[in-house]
C-alpha positions in Angstrom: 96.2 183.0 -55.9 98.4 185.4 -56.0 97.9 188.5 -58.0 101.3 190.0 -57.9 104.2 188.9 -59.3 107.1 187.4 -56.9 110.0 189.9 -55.5 112.4 189.9 -57.5 115.8 190.7 -57.4 115.6 194.6 -58.7 119.3 195.2 -59.1 120.2 192.5 -61.5 117.0 193.5 -63.5 117.6 197.1 -63.6 121.3 196.0 -65.2 119.6 193.5 -66.9 116.9 196.8 -68.7 119.4 199.0 -69.2 122.4 196.7 -71.3 119.2 195.9 -73.0 118.8 199.5 -74.5 121.6 200.6 -74.8 122.3 197.5 -77.5 119.4 198.6 -78.6 120.9 201.7 -79.4 124.1 200.8 -80.6 121.7 199.1 -83.3 119.6 202.4 -84.2 122.9 204.5 -83.7 124.5 202.1 -86.5 121.0 201.6 -89.3 120.5 205.7 -88.2 123.8 206.3 -89.3 123.6 204.1 -92.4 120.6 205.2 -93.8 122.3 208.2 -93.4 124.3 208.2 -96.1 121.4 208.2 -98.0 118.6 211.1 -96.7 118.1 213.2 -94.5 122.0 213.2 -93.5 121.6 217.0 -91.6 119.3 215.2 -88.8 120.3 210.7 -89.1 123.9 212.0 -88.8 123.5 213.9 -84.9 121.3 211.7 -83.5 123.5 208.6 -84.4 126.2 210.2 -82.8 124.1 211.7 -79.4 122.8 207.3 -79.9 125.8 205.7 -80.0 127.6 208.7 -77.2 125.2 207.3 -74.5 125.3 203.2 -75.9 128.8 203.6 -74.9 128.4 205.2 -71.8 126.2 203.0 -70.9 128.7 200.2 -71.1 126.8 198.3 -74.5 127.6 194.4 -75.2 127.6 195.3 -79.3 130.6 198.3 -78.8 132.0 197.7 -82.6 128.3 198.6 -83.7 127.9 201.5 -81.3 131.4 202.6 -82.9 130.1 201.7 -86.3 126.9 203.6 -85.8 129.3 206.6 -84.0 131.4 206.3 -87.1 129.2 206.3 -89.4 127.5 209.3 -88.1 130.4 211.6 -88.3 130.4 209.7 -92.0 127.0 211.9 -92.5 127.7 215.5 -91.3 130.9 215.0 -93.4 129.4 214.1 -97.1 126.5 216.8 -95.6 129.1 220.0 -96.2 131.7 218.1 -98.6 127.5 218.3 -100.9 127.5 222.1 -99.7 130.8 223.0 -101.0 130.5 221.3 -104.2 126.9 223.1 -105.0 127.4 226.3 -102.8 124.2 225.8 -101.5 123.4 225.5 -97.7 121.2 222.1 -98.5 122.1 220.0 -101.3 120.4 217.6 -103.6 120.9 215.9 -107.0 
């Protein structure tokens, strides 16, 4: 009977885990950027930008999704600035 798992190749396991984490960050960046266009763009925009940057830096397989998350995060902040200029306030509402 064996109580521990057999020894695995740690370098390939770490690369697989890092790639999977980066893929998850790319998807999270896309979703947060998309939701941020509607609500809480002052918070979700910078988070989407940061997650996309880290995902791209780690070499995600979902590069397109990370780039979309980056673009949507920037769009979140541009929408916030546009509405702030229209309302002449620090925040915006409908």
